[in-house]
Backbone as JSON Lines, residues from 0, in Angstrom:
{"i":0,"aa":"M","n":[-73.78,-22.36,-25.22],"ca":[-72.79,-22.78,-24.26],"c":[-71.94,-20.98,-23.95]}
{"i":1,"aa":"N","n":[-71.94,-20.85,-22.17],"ca":[-71.27,-19.97,-21.94],"c":[-70.28,-20.91,-21.34]}
{"i":2,"aa":"P","n":[-69.23,-19.02,-21.07],"ca":[-67.88,-19.65,-20.79],"c":[-67.25,-21.01,-19.35]}
{"i":3,"aa":"L","n":[-68.53,-20.25,-18.9],"ca":[-67.92,-21.58,-17.83],"c":[-68.85,-22.47,-17.98]}
{"i":4,"aa":"M","n":[-69.81,-23.02,-18.68],"ca":[-70.37,-23.92,-19.24],"c":[-69.45,-25.39,-19.78]}
{"i":5,"aa":"A","n":[-69.4,-24.16,-21.18],"ca":[-67.01,-24.79,-21.7],"c":[-66.69,-25.21,-21.11]}
{"i":6,"aa":"F","n":[-66.16,-24.64,-19.7],"ca":[-64.66,-24.94,-18.87],"c":[-64.79,-26.0,-17.87]}
{"i":7,"aa":"G","n":[-66.6,-26.07,-17.62],"ca":[-66.88,-27.13,-16.41],"c":[-66.61,-28.74,-17.97]}
{"i":8,"aa":"A","n":[-67.36,-28.18,-18.77],"ca":[-67.33,-30.08,-19.47],"c":[-66.14,-30.19,-20.0]}
{"i":9,"aa":"A","n":[-64.83,-28.99,-19.94],"ca":[-63.86,-29.17,-20.99],"c":[-63.7,-29.81,-19.11]}
{"i":10,"aa":"A","n":[-63.35,-29.28,-18.2],"ca":[-62.55,-30.5,-17.22],"c":[-63.04,-31.75,-17.35]}
{"i":11,"aa":"V","n":[-64.47,-31.78,-16.94],"ca":[-64.51,-33.49,-16.69],"c":[-64.28,-34.17,-18.52]}
{"i":12,"aa":"T","n":[-64.68,-33.56,-18.68],"ca":[-63.84,-34.75,-20.73],"c":[-62.74,-34.47,-20.22]}
{"i":13,"aa":"A","n":[-61.76,-33.72,-19.62],"ca":[-60.37,-34.01,-19.1],"c":[-60.29,-35.28,-18.39]}
{"i":14,"aa":"M","n":[-61.18,-34.7,-17.59],"ca":[-61.32,-36.06,-15.82],"c":[-60.74,-37.49,-16.57]}
{"i":15,"aa":"L","n":[-62.43,-38.08,-17.57],"ca":[-61.8,-38.98,-18.18],"c":[-61.51,-39.78,-18.84]}
{"i":16,"aa":"V","n":[-60.49,-38.33,-19.93],"ca":[-59.46,-39.17,-20.75],"c":[-58.32,-39.59,-19.4]}
{"i":17,"aa":"F","n":[-57.57,-38.52,-19.1],"ca":[-57.4,-39.06,-18.04],"c":[-56.78,-39.9,-17.52]}
{"i":18,"aa":"Y","n":[-58.37,-39.89,-17.08],"ca":[-58.49,-41.47,-15.9],"c":[-58.41,-42.98,-16.77]}
{"i":19,"aa":"A","n":[-58.95,-42.44,-17.9],"ca":[-58.9,-44.15,-18.94],"c":[-57.61,-43.92,-19.05]}
{"i":20,"aa":"L","n":[-56.82,-43.01,-18.95],"ca":[-55.3,-43.56,-19.79],"c":[-54.06,-44.01,-18.03]}
{"i":21,"aa":"E","n":[-55.02,-43.09,-17.03],"ca":[-53.87,-43.89,-16.21],"c":[-52.4,-45.2,-16.11]}
{"i":22,"aa":"G","n":[-53.44,-46.51,-16.61],"ca":[-52.5,-47.19,-15.95],"c":[-51.64,-47.3,-17.54]}
{"i":23,"aa":"R","n":[-50.99,-45.58,-18.23],"ca":[-50.19,-46.33,-19.55],"c":[-48.81,-45.02,-18.72]}
{"i":24,"aa":"S","n":[-48.99,-44.15,-17.54],"ca":[-48.46,-42.94,-16.93],"c":[-48.44,-42.82,-15.69]}
{"i":25,"aa":"A","n":[-47.65,-42.61,-15.22],"ca":[-48.14,-41.84,-14.0],"c":[-47.99,-40.3,-14.31]}
{"i":26,"aa":"V","n":[-47.84,-39.7,-15.31],"ca":[-47.79,-38.09,-15.98],"c":[-49.56,-38.07,-15.79]}
{"i":27,"aa":"F","n":[-50.51,-39.52,-16.23],"ca":[-52.06,-39.45,-17.03],"c":[-52.16,-39.04,-14.96]}
{"i":28,"aa":"V","n":[-51.2,-39.73,-13.93],"ca":[-52.24,-39.93,-12.68],"c":[-52.5,-38.36,-12.87]}
{"i":29,"aa":"L","n":[-51.07,-37.51,-12.75],"ca":[-51.1,-36.4,-12.73],"c":[-52.15,-35.16,-13.0]}
{"i":30,"aa":"A","n":[-51.76,-35.83,-13.9],"ca":[-52.68,-35.02,-15.64],"c":[-54.32,-35.48,-14.48]}
{"i":31,"aa":"F","n":[-54.94,-36.37,-14.25],"ca":[-56.31,-36.78,-13.78],"c":[-56.45,-35.74,-12.64]}
{"i":32,"aa":"A","n":[-55.47,-35.39,-11.78],"ca":[-55.16,-34.8,-10.46],"c":[-55.5,-32.9,-11.16]}
{"i":33,"aa":"A","n":[-54.48,-32.42,-11.35],"ca":[-55.52,-31.61,-11.78],"c":[-56.14,-31.41,-12.52]}
{"i":34,"aa":"A","n":[-57.34,-32.5,-13.18],"ca":[-58.31,-31.69,-13.96],"c":[-59.76,-31.95,-13.16]}
{"i":35,"aa":"C","n":[-59.07,-32.94,-11.74],"ca":[-59.99,-32.99,-10.95],"c":[-59.63,-31.27,-9.81]}
{"i":36,"aa":"L","n":[-58.94,-30.92,-9.68],"ca":[-59.0,-29.65,-9.38],"c":[-59.27,-28.27,-10.46]}
{"i":37,"aa":"A","n":[-59.27,-28.89,-11.61],"ca":[-59.86,-27.81,-12.04],"c":[-61.53,-27.45,-12.53]}
{"i":38,"aa":"S","n":[-62.26,-29.11,-12.02],"ca":[-63.06,-29.26,-12.16],"c":[-64.52,-29.01,-10.66]}
{"i":39,"aa":"S","n":[-62.9,-29.02,-9.39],"ca":[-63.21,-28.25,-8.03],"c":[-63.5,-27.06,-8.27]}
{"i":40,"aa":"V","n":[-62.98,-25.84,-9.2],"ca":[-63.06,-24.6,-9.48],"c":[-64.03,-24.23,-10.55]}
{"i":41,"aa":"Y","n":[-64.57,-25.25,-11.07],"ca":[-66.18,-24.94,-12.3],"c":[-67.26,-25.26,-11.4]}
{"i":42,"aa":"G","n":[-66.97,-26.19,-10.56],"ca":[-67.83,-26.6,-9.14],"c":[-68.19,-25.35,-8.49]}
{"i":43,"aa":"F","n":[-67.17,-24.47,-7.63],"ca":[-67.42,-23.85,-6.84],"c":[-67.79,-22.48,-7.68]}
{"i":44,"aa":"L","n":[-67.36,-22.56,-8.56],"ca":[-67.49,-20.8,-9.5],"c":[-69.27,-21.38,-10.36]}
{"i":45,"aa":"Q","n":[-69.83,-21.75,-9.91],"ca":[-70.85,-22.46,-10.5],"c":[-72.34,-22.26,-9.63]}
{"i":46,"aa":"G","n":[-71.7,-22.35,-8.45],"ca":[-72.32,-22.28,-6.94],"c":[-72.72,-23.67,-5.94]}
{"i":47,"aa":"A","n":[-71.94,-24.51,-6.86],"ca":[-72.05,-26.35,-6.81],"c":[-71.12,-26.51,-6.01]}
{"i":48,"aa":"W","n":[-71.45,-26.33,-4.27],"ca":[-69.55,-26.09,-3.17],"c":[-69.77,-27.82,-3.39]}
{"i":49,"aa":"P","n":[-70.82,-28.68,-2.88],"ca":[-71.05,-30.34,-2.59],"c":[-69.04,-30.46,-3.96]}
{"i":50,"aa":"F","n":[-70.25,-30.15,-4.82],"ca":[-69.17,-31.06,-6.11],"c":[-68.09,-30.33,-5.97]}
{"i":51,"aa":"G","n":[-68.33,-29.11,-5.69],"ca":[-66.95,-28.39,-5.86],"c":[-65.6,-29.5,-4.88]}
{"i":52,"aa":"V","n":[-66.41,-29.33,-3.1],"ca":[-65.63,-29.8,-2.58],"c":[-65.48,-32.17,-2.46]}
{"i":53,"aa":"A","n":[-65.98,-32.35,-3.38],"ca":[-65.79,-33.52,-3.84],"c":[-64.76,-33.88,-5.24]}
{"i":54,"aa":"E","n":[-64.93,-32.53,-5.73],"ca":[-63.82,-32.49,-6.82],"c":[-62.63,-32.62,-6.06]}
{"i":55,"aa":"F","n":[-62.33,-31.65,-4.49],"ca":[-61.48,-31.2,-4.39],"c":[-60.62,-32.74,-3.73]}
{"i":56,"aa":"V","n":[-61.58,-33.06,-3.0],"ca":[-60.99,-34.18,-2.68],"c":[-59.84,-34.81,-3.58]}
{"i":57,"aa":"W","n":[-61.46,-35.69,-4.29],"ca":[-60.58,-36.05,-5.36],"c":[-59.03,-35.82,-6.22]}
{"i":58,"aa":"A","n":[-59.27,-34.66,-6.35],"ca":[-57.65,-33.8,-6.26],"c":[-56.21,-34.46,-6.13]}
{"i":59,"aa":"G","n":[-57.35,-34.61,-4.49],"ca":[-56.04,-34.73,-2.92],"c":[-55.88,-36.29,-3.85]}
{"i":60,"aa":"V","n":[-56.61,-37.31,-3.28],"ca":[-56.36,-38.28,-3.39],"c":[-55.48,-39.08,-4.82]}
{"i":61,"aa":"A","n":[-55.85,-38.83,-5.89],"ca":[-55.06,-38.06,-7.61],"c":[-53.59,-38.65,-7.15]}
{"i":62,"aa":"L","n":[-53.37,-37.09,-6.62],"ca":[-51.76,-36.74,-5.92],"c":[-51.22,-38.33,-5.5]}
{"i":63,"aa":"H","n":[-51.89,-38.28,-4.0],"ca":[-51.12,-38.89,-3.4],"c":[-51.02,-40.53,-4.23]}
{"i":64,"aa":"R","n":[-52.28,-40.77,-5.6],"ca":[-51.44,-41.86,-6.04],"c":[-50.63,-42.13,-6.95]}
{"i":65,"aa":"W","n":[-50.35,-40.69,-7.93],"ca":[-49.25,-40.37,-7.98],"c":[-48.19,-40.09,-7.52]}
{"i":66,"aa":"R","n":[-47.93,-39.43,-6.02],"ca":[-46.66,-39.94,-5.76],"c":[-46.26,-41.39,-4.85]}
{"i":67,"aa":"M","n":[-47.64,-42.68,-4.77],"ca":[-47.23,-43.9,-5.33],"c":[-46.36,-44.05,-5.77]}
{"i":68,"aa":"R","n":[-47.25,-43.78,-7.48],"ca":[-46.49,-44.55,-8.54],"c":[-45.09,-43.62,-8.79]}
{"i":69,"aa":"R","n":[-45.09,-43.16,-8.36],"ca":[-43.36,-42.0,-8.89],"c":[-42.54,-43.1,-8.04]}
{"i":70,"aa":"G","n":[-42.56,-43.33,-7.39],"ca":[-41.85,-43.97,-6.69],"c":[-41.14,-43.52,-5.28]}
{"i":71,"aa":"P","n":[-39.99,-43.99,-4.34],"ca":[-39.49,-42.39,-3.59],"c":[-38.59,-41.82,-3.96]}
{"i":72,"aa":"A","n":[-39.23,-40.77,-3.54],"ca":[-38.05,-39.13,-3.45],"c":[-36.67,-39.49,-4.16]}
{"i":73,"aa":"S","n":[-35.74,-39.24,-5.27],"ca":[-34.43,-39.74,-4.87],"c":[-33.57,-38.23,-4.41]}
{"i":74,"aa":"G","n":[-32.51,-38.11,-3.77],"ca":[-32.62,-37.11,-3.5],"c":[-31.49,-36.91,-1.87]}
């Protein structure tokens, strides 16, 4: 397994774990967004740009869900 493949496997595994834990805390929603972003980077580095684009969109969706779960911003 080369380093790029290991990075991709770790990113997708993190996505699965954080998605499963989302109900426990908004922190896991944010972690899921970060894992989606890492998966997007993997897709672009590997040359699978449709995968990279899809994961980038999912990262944006997850960030939006994290903002909604956090509630109104204080200040």
